[in-house]
N, C-alpha and C positions, 0 to 999 in steps of 0.2 A: 358512636354516630355523632357527627358534629356538622353544624352549618359553618362553612368557611367564608361564604359570601352571601349577602342578602340585599336584594334590590326591590323597592316598593315604589310604584308610580301611580298617581291618581287613585289612591285607595282611601275612601272616606276623606279625612282632612289632610292626608299626607300627599303633598304634590310630588316630591321626589326624595327618597331616602336610600342611601347606599351605605352599607355597613359591613365591616369585617369583624364579626363578634369574637369575644374571648371564648376559649374552649371550656371555660369554667362558668363563673357567674357573671351575667350581664344584667345590670340594674338600671331600669328606666324610671326616672323620677320627675316630678313636676306637678303643677296644679291639676285639678280635675278638668276634664274635657279638652285636654291638650293633644291627645293622640297616643298616649302610652299603650292603652289596651288595643288600639288599632294595629300596632306592631305585632302583638301576640296573635291577634286574629288573622293577620296576613300569613304568619308562619303556620298557623293551624290549617289555613286554606291549602298550603303546599303539602300538608300531611294527608288531608282527608278530602280535599276538593270542595269543602263547604265551610260555612261560618259557624262559630259557636254562639253567635249573638243574633243573627238575622235569618229569617226563613227564606227570603228571596235574595239571590245574588245581586239584584239591582239595588238593594239597600246599601251595598258597599261602594257603589259607584258615586262619586261626588255629583251633587245636584247643581246644575247651572241655574242659579236663582235669577240671573239677568235675563236669560232666554227661556226660563221655566222649562228646562229640558235636561235630559241626561244624554241626548243623542251625540253630542260632540265629545263625550268622555270615553276614553279607553283605559281601563284599569289593567295594569301589568304587575305581577308578582313573580319573582324568580329567586332561586337559591342554588348554590352549589353545595351538595351534601357529600361529606366524606364518610365512607362506610368501609367496613372490612371486606365486603364482597365487591367493592369497586365504587368509585365516585360517580355520582350522577348529577345532572342539572334538571331541575323541575321548573317549569314555567306555566303560569296560568294567566290567560287573557280574558277579561270580562268587558262586555259592553251591554247595551240594553237588549240586544237580540241573541247573544250567544255566550257560551263559555268554552274556551279552548284550552285543553290541558295537554302539555307535551312533556315527555321524559326523554332527555338527550335529543331534543329536536324532533322526536317522533310523536305524532298526535295519537292519543288514546281515546277510544270511543266509550269506555265504561269506567266509572270512578273506582270500581272494584279492582281495576288494574293499577290504580295509584296507591290504594291502601296497602300498607306493609312495606312500601319502598322507603318511607321516611316516617317511622313511628314516633308519636309524641304522646306525652302524658300531660293533661291539662288540669290545672286547679284554679277554679274561680269561686268567688264568694257564694254563689248560688249552689255550689256543690254540697253545701250542708243539707240540701234537700234530699240527697242520696240517703242520708240518715233519717231525716224528719219527714220526708215526703212520701208519695205513693209508690207502689211497687214498680210502676213504669220507669221511674228514675233509676231504680236499682238494676232493672233489666237492661236499661240503656248503658249503664256503666259496664256490665259484663259484655254486652254486645260490641261496644266500641273497643274494648280491650282485645277481645278475641278476634274481631274483624281486622284489626291492624296487624295481626300475626298470621291469620289464616284467611286469605281473601275469599276462598270458596264459601266460608261461613256467611259472608254478606249475601251471596247468591241464595243460600239456604233461607236466610231471613226474609229476603224479598219474595221468594217463592212461597214460603210458609204464610206470610201476610196475605198474599193473593188467595191462597187456598182457604184460609180460615174465613176470609170475607165471603167467598163464594159459598162455603158450607153454611155460614150464618144466614146468608140471604135465602138459602133453601129452607132452613129451619123456620124462617119467618113467613115464607110464602106458601109452604105446603104443611098443613097441620095433621094430615093423615099418615100414621106411621107406616102403613103398608105401601102407600103411594110414594113415600120418600125414600124407602130403603134402597131401591135399585139405583137411584141417582146419587144418593149420598155415599154409597159404597165406592163409587169411582173416585170421589174426593178423598175418602178416608184412606184409601191405599197409599196415595201420595202424602197425605198428612202424617201417617204413621212413619213412613220412611224418613221424611225430612224433619219432622218434629223430634224423632229419636236422635238424629244427628245433632241437632241444636241442644237438646237436653244433655247428651253425653259430653259435649264440649263445655257447656256451662258447669256441669258437675266436676269435670276434670280441672277447670281453672280454679274454682273455689277450693278444691282440695289442695291444689298446689300452693295457693297463697295464704291459706288459713294460718299456718304456723308463723310465716313471716309477718303477717298482719299483727299477730299477738306480740311478737318481739318488738316490732316498730312502735306499737301503741305504748308499751311500757317505757321505751326509750324516749319517746316524744313527751309523754306526760310525767316522766320521772316517778312512776307509780309501780306497784306490784299487783295490780288488778289482774284477774283472769279474763283476758279478752278473747272472745271467740267469734268466728265468722261461720254462720250456719246457713247452708243452702236449703231452701224450702220449696222444692218443686211440687207439682200436683200429683206425683206418684211416690210410693213408699221406696225405701232404700233398696229393696229387692229388685226394683226396676233396673238398677245399674249393675247388677251382677254379671249380665251377659247381654250383648246387643241383640242376639237372635231371640232370646226369651223376652227381651224388652218389647220387640215388635208384637209378640203375642199378647203380652199384658196390655199394651196400648190398644190393640184391636178389641180385646174383650171389654176393656173399660169403656171405649167409645160405644160399643153395642149396648152395654148395661146402662149407659147414661142417655141413650137416644131418646127415650120417652121423656125424661125430665128436660133434656136439651130442647125438645120440641115445645114443651110447655113454656119455657122462659125465652126461647128464641135465640139462643147463642150456645157456643161450645164451652163446656165447663172445665175441660182439662187440656193440658198442653203447655208449650213454652210461653204462650201469651198469659198464663196464670202463674208463672214462676215468681219467686221472691227470694230474698235472703235477709237474715237478721244479724245484727251485731249485739252480742251479749257481753256485759261487763259484770263480773262476779255473778253470772247467772241471770241478770236482769237486762231486758231489752234497752239498748241505748236510745231508741226512738222515744220511749215513754218515761224512762226512769233516770236518765243521765243529765248532768249539768251541761250548760253551754260549752264550758271548757272541755269536758269529756267528749262531747260530740265533735268539737273541732279537732281534738287529738285523734278521734276515731277516723275522721275523713282523711286527715293527713296520713295516718297509718295505712288506710286503704289505698291511697295514692302511692305510698312507698311499696306496698304489696304489688300494685299494678306494674311499677317499674321493675321489680324483682321478676315478675311473671314474663314481661317482655324480654328482659335480659336472658332469662333461662331459655325461652323459646327461640329467640332470634340470635343469641350469641353475642349481643352487644347492647349497650344502654340506649334507650330512647332519648329524645330531647325533652326537657321539662319546661313547661310554661306555667308561671304562677302570676295570677292577676290580683292586684291590691292586697299584697301579703300583709302589710303592716296593720291593716284594719281587722285582720282575722286572728292574729296571734300575739301573745305577750312575748317579750324578749326571750324568756326561758324556753318556751316551746319552739319559738322560731330558731334559736341556736341549736337546740336538740335535733330539730328536723333537718337543718342544713348539715349538721355534723353527720347524720345518717347518710346523706347523699354522697359524701366523700368527694373525691376529685375526678371521678370517672364519668360524670354526667354533665353535659352542657345545660345550663339553666338560664332562662330569661324571666326576670321578675319585674313587675311594675309596683310602684309605691308613690304616695303623695310626697313623702320626704326621703331624703338621702339617709338610709338606715345605717347609722354609724356602727352598730353591732355587727353588721355584715361586713362592712369595710374593714373593721378591726380584726376580724377573725378568719376571713376567707379571701382568696384571690378573686378580686372583683373589679370589673370594668363598669364605670358609672357613666350614664348619659342623661343629661337634662333635656327634657322634651318640652317644647313650647310651640303652639300652633302647628303641630305636625312635623316639626323640624328638631334636629339635634342642635342645641345651642352651645 
């Protein structure tokens, strides 16, 4: 999968940018606050319909300081994507009132219809929090990866989130166990079915990428540590033996936990309690690893994500790497890029023109200043 043409107009500080990128490594370099990351953000928009930096679409529309308004601004991002299953053109239009997404000039009404058409793997400095941060960060990693391959999974997540909020609201409003049972059983039936689907897909992904994660970690870090990726759901391993029996285990566990759920006011089991851990020689990378080990771990996790998407989709995603030079020494950097090989189109931002990349890999370099390629 490759971007053959990219056009960005009125997006943050980018007034107009048209690019025919290299099929291999594209390096955007220049001083801070010049618009390098904005290019990656625009590409990510085309992949997912949303930003990896802003909560609101309006934050990406240039602000008219003279008129103190964004009304006159119309942001447009488009790209031609070359894929094995057929080329497509994705276009996103933003203004202060709406977001319009089209695929081959046909408007789509749900972002889930965009996901999977153009998968990307994103690496940003804050991704170290997948290792160091709370379980929500790790769940988001799994969900973003699976969602770009199986769009139905996004619908499961949305529905599950709605059901769990309704169930928790009941737990907080009705404290009598007899009075709540009839109402909560209606939600539990849906919760069990959808929750089981999410759990099985997360379990399947982690099993598929665990071995590749271990191999990638040792290649990037030049070590022989025993690197493990361990999925830790709120159910025992027996839960995943068979989906039919999993439904029954889920049902029984919810019934057994109802009294304590009522007491604390929220649901204690399910996908919203999932986590995974990275172990290096049997010790949690979150608590016992050095900063270098953690950086190697997150890059190995991204390599495993690329592997997963390639296995499931039959072709490589596009890789987006923001501020690479600040995260890795030259040795880890070269090991990481060597693992990528020539089959994956990569977009990298850096303050400086990284000579080690230029010297060792086929690289197109673009200096960015004030949102323009100079």
